[in-house]
N, C-alpha and C positions, 0 to 999 in steps of 0.2 A: 503495500498498500502507501502511495507517496507520500512523505513527509511536507509540515512546512517549516520552513528557516524563517530567521530572521540573522543579520551580519553585523558585526559591530568592528569598522574601521576600513569602511568599503574602499578608501581612498588609497589604503596603503600597499603597498611592494610585495605582499603576500599575499592579498586578498584575491589574486584572480588564480590564486590553486585551490583557495577554496570556494571556488566561484564554479570554479570545471569538476571540482571533487561533487560537491552538490547535483550539477549535472547530471554528470557521469552516470551516479546513483540512483538519477532517475526522480530527481525529488525538487521539490519549488523551495524557490528563490523567494519568498514575499513580501519580505522588506532590508532594505540595509539604512545603516546609520556615518555619518561622518560628517565633522566639521568642516571639511573641504568637499567644496563642488566638484571637484575633478576627477567625476567617476564613469566618464560615457566608458571605458570600455566594459560596463554593466549589459550594456546592449547587445554586446555578441554573447550574452548568456543568458538572461534575467531581464528584455525589455520590457515588462511588467511591473517588476519588483516596486514598489513604495521609497523613494527617497527622502531619507529623516535626517537632520541635523543636526539635535539638541536630546539631551534626557529628557526633557519635555514631552518633544515630536514620541521619542520612544514609549513615556510613559500612554499618552493618551490614544496613540495606536497600540498597545494591545490593552488597553480599555477598549477600545472600537472592536478588536477583532473578539475578545471574548463577549460583546454585549450580543454580537452578532450570530452566535452558537459556536465559533470557528475555535481551531485552535493553532497554536504555536507548539511545535515539538520540540525542536530546536534551538538554539542560538548559537554562533560562532560567533568568537571573537580574535580580532586581529590588530587590535589596539596596544597603542604603548604600554610597556610589563606593567608599570603603576596603576594601571586602569582595572586591572584583569581581577584585583579580591574584589571590590565593587559591584565590578559586571558578573563575575558569577555566582556573586550571591545575591544580588538582582535576580538572577535567574532562579537559581533554586528553589530561592523566597515563591517564585509563580512559578513551580513546578512545570519549567520549562531545559530540557537536558541541555546541558552546555556542553562545547567543543570549544577548546581555548588553546590556542599556540603556547609554546614553552617561551619563556617561562609559563608555568601554570599560575606562580606568583614568586614574591622577591625573597620569602620568608619560612618557615618551617612553622612558625605559629599561624602563620595564616593557614599554612596547611589545614593542618590541629582544628582550627577553627571552622573551615570548610566543610571539614568532615565532619563537625559536630551536627551542623547544618544540611547536609543532606543527608543525612538521619533523619529529618522532621519533613524531608520533601520527598515527594513520589519521581522525582529527578536524580542524573547521574552528572558527575563533572566528567567530563574523558580530556585528556592532552595527545596534543599532535608529539609524538616521538617515533619520525617515521625512520628513523637511522634503525632501528628493531626491525625495519622490515625492510631493510635492503640486504638483498642478496648476499652479499661479500661478508658483511656481518653478523647475517645467519648461518652461512658454510663455517665460518669463522670458529662461530660462536660453535657449533657441532664438534669441528673440528678440534677444538681446544678440550672440551669435553670427554674428548676418546684418551685425551695424554695420560701417565703415570699419574698418580696423585703427587708426589714428589717431585715432579714437573716443575720448573721456575722460569720462567717469559720475562726476555726484554722486550718491553716497547717504545718506540718514539715517535710519539703523533704530533704534527705540526699543521698548524691551519693558519694560513694567512689570508686575510679576504681586505682586500684596499678602500679607503674609504677616500670621499673627495673632501673639499674643505666643505660643504654643505653639513658635514658631520659635526664638525666644532659646535654650529648652531641651534643642531638638531636635540632632541629629548634624550638622544643614546647618550650623548657627551654628557650628562647630567648623571653621577651613579646614583643619586635620590628617586631619579626617574625611571633610572632606565637598569641598575645593577652592576654599572661599568661595562668592561670588554668583555671577562668573565662569563655575564649574563647574555649580553649581546650576542657572541659569535662562538661561545664556547660549553653552555649548558647542553647544548644537543648532544653533544660529546662525552660528555662527562655521563650524565646518561648511556652512551654506548659502554662507555666501559664499566658502569656499573652491573648493566645488563649481559655484560660477557662474563666480569669474573666474580661479580656479585661485591659482598660489601671493603671498605678500604680499611688499612689499619692504621694507615699513615698517609698526612695531608699535606705537602710544604711548599711555599712559595719560594723559591730559587732569587729571581730579579722579577720585577716589575716599574711601569712607567706609564704614560700617560695613554700609550699607545699597542703597550707590547707588556705580556707577564707571561713566565716560565717557570715552571714546578713538578713536584715530583708526585706521584699517586703510589703507594703499597697496596699490593693485597694480599690476599694467603698464599696466591703462587705468579705472581707477578707483579713487577715494576715499571711503571708507566713514566718514562719524561715527556712530558706536554712544554707545548710553545703556540701560543696564543697571537695572534697581531693583527692589525688595522690600517700598518705604515708601510707603502707603497716600497720604500729602501729596503724590507726585510727579503725581497723576494728574489727567490732564487736567479740568478744572470740569465742560466738558459730557459726560461720562460715568458711568451710572449704574454699572459694572462693575468688578468689581476686577480684571480684568488687560485691557490697554492694547498691543495691538501696530498697529505705524505703519512701512511701508517705504516711503521716497519715492525715487526715481530723477527725475532731474533735476526736482526738486521738483514730481514727478506721484507722485501716491498707488498703489501698488498694493494691489489688492483682493488681501483676506488675511486675510479672518476667519471663512471657512467652510472646509469640506476638510479638517477634521482627523478627522473622524470614524473610516476604515475605516485611518488610516494602517498602525495598526501589522500589519493584518492582512494588507495589501499587502506588507510589510516582511515576514511570514512566508511568503506564498506565495515569494517572493524567493528566500529561503532556501533553500524547500524543491525551489528549483527547481534550485538548484544557482550562483545569481548572486547572493547576497546581499553585503552590503559588510564585507569582512572588515579584519584588521587594517592594510592600508598603509591603507586608506581613512582611519582614522582623526587618518592623524599632526595631518594640519594643525590640526585644531581643537586637538587635545589641547597640539599646540606652543603654540598664538599663546595658549589659557591661562597655561600654564607659563611666556612670556614676561611676560603681564600679570601674574599674582602674585609674579612677580619683582621689576618695578618698585612693588607695590603694598607689597611690603615692604621694598625698598628705602627707601621713603616715608617708610615709618614708622618706620625706623631712626633717618634723616636731624633 
């Protein structure tokens, strides 16, 4: 049966992947909201969707929809990180299932709060953790699970995704609003590491500045040295792309360049089948970044 969706953050970078996922799963977007009116891309997906530009309009749309005997089954959230908690809460309190981009929230205490709200709602919260669905990661997890229990693996993870001058003036450059670089570009990789290796025993920041963070995570059977950067000067000399991903397992490169195209649609399929990734699945990555940011703040204060 076709489900009715609303979407918050329709003008953002990630919104088209959600538009496509809603359409590819044969569901309907009845309305979407953004403060910015540069949202013409919606015509390629749902030209009849209502466009809302404020929380007041969203509240009224919800009331009108319910008064007409219609339903809103899901709400997709593609807004800035600092808005997620309040928007998820809004959806749960109205018994609307929520699909939210990562990070679900910026603090583990907000996860605990959402769990309590979810218990009293008939709706559920789901996060987009698409790297768990990437075939290379699925295959790696299976391969490592077959290794001897005494095996120890060394991993080197590098992710550099260049950002232009606009970044300095955006909410992303404000750690209070975004959670900083570790949340902006790293949270999905930390989730991936927890998915593969389980809980970590050590989390250490080695170096950091405004654009770059390096650190180490130690797991029961693995040590991961990671490097995250938005500085284009950190890109390898032999690359012509503005984004560079590399995962080395015991000095052997993991093929990880392709396979990202349909991961949001696959994530939606899991949610609609009732087995999407929920609040508990988000704890490791958010707690990891929370600890990283505490170490960074301590460095800056000293």
